[in-house]
Every structure is written in structure tokens, then in C-alpha cells.
C-alpha positions, 0 to 999 in steps of 0.5 A, a space after each residue: 929269524 935271529 942269526 939268519 944268512 940274508 941274501 945281499 938285496 943288492 950287489 955290486 963289484 965296486 960297492 956290495 950292500 946288504 939291507 935286512 929288516 930289524 924291526 917289523 914293518 907294522 912294529 913300533 920302534 923300541 929302544 933295545 939291543 938286539 933288535 936282530 942279527 945279521 951272519 956274514 956270509 962268505 962272500 963278505 968275508 974280510 971286507 970293509 963296512 963303508 957305511 950303514 944306513 938306517 930307516 923306518 917305514 914310517 916317521 917317528 915324531 918328536 926327538 929322534 931315533 938313534 941306532 947302532 951296529 954291534 958285532 958280537 963276534 968281536 964285541 965291538 960297536 961298528 959305529 963310533 958315532 951312532 945313526 940319528 933318525 930325526 923327527 918326521 924323517 923316515 931315514 938317518 941323517 947319513 952322519 954315522 962315523 964307522 969305527 975303523 978299527 971295527 969296520 973289518 967283518 969275517 965270515 961267520 961274525 954276528 952282527 946285532 941292531 941296537 936301537 938305543 933311543 926312540 922318538 919321544 912323541 910318537 915311535 917309528 914303525 919298522 926299522 931296515 939296517 943297510 950295510 955297505 962295503 968296499 
């Protein structure tokens, strides 16, 4: 459901994080903005995003997939370097860079997952976004 509150799947006092599904587990990835949205709940108000990771359920083949997290409320890309998922790999390489000018969120902010490019041979299946805060 777009813009729905998704409860955190993991929450510790040091590094709270949330994971939510952006593309259904059995669906091929396609390149497009606004694959899914997550509304920041009150317990994450004024938190700073430390990292953003993406993973597929089934790896794509040939080329790579790139993903972006965008704050619709602030009209800002959260990643200054997008996340890249290489061929035959299910998780991004961890080199995405969080933009320090766009890393703070407020309760009610809408965050949007964009898939900028997909694998050129066989598209990956399913997509999950994980956001870690500090």
C-alpha cells in the first residue's frame, strides 16, 4: 500500500532500521520512479539516515540495477551516489553514499524508491529497501 506506515523490522537503540518491500517478491523489476513509498513514523522524527541498502529476491543477469531513495516531502534525493546491484548478485555493493544535505527526516516525510536502471539481460525479481538511522 503506497504511503502506508511500515513498522520497523529491526530496532536497536544504537542503529534503528526499517526494511520494506518496494517490488513484490515474484515480480520482475522495471525501471521507474515511485516503485513504493514509506511514510516516516513519529519514532523516527529528526533521525539521520546512516545508510540505504537494496536487495533483490532473485538476482538479475547482465549489467546492473541502480536504485535511489528520494524524499518527496523535501524534493531531495537521499543518495548522492545511487545503490548498484551487479549482475548475478542479490544485494547492492554497499557503495551508495548518503547525501549529508538530505539525510535528516521528519515524521510524516514520504520516502520514495526509484529504480533508475535494471539488468539488461534478465531483470531481477523482487526488491527490498533497508534504511539504517543513527
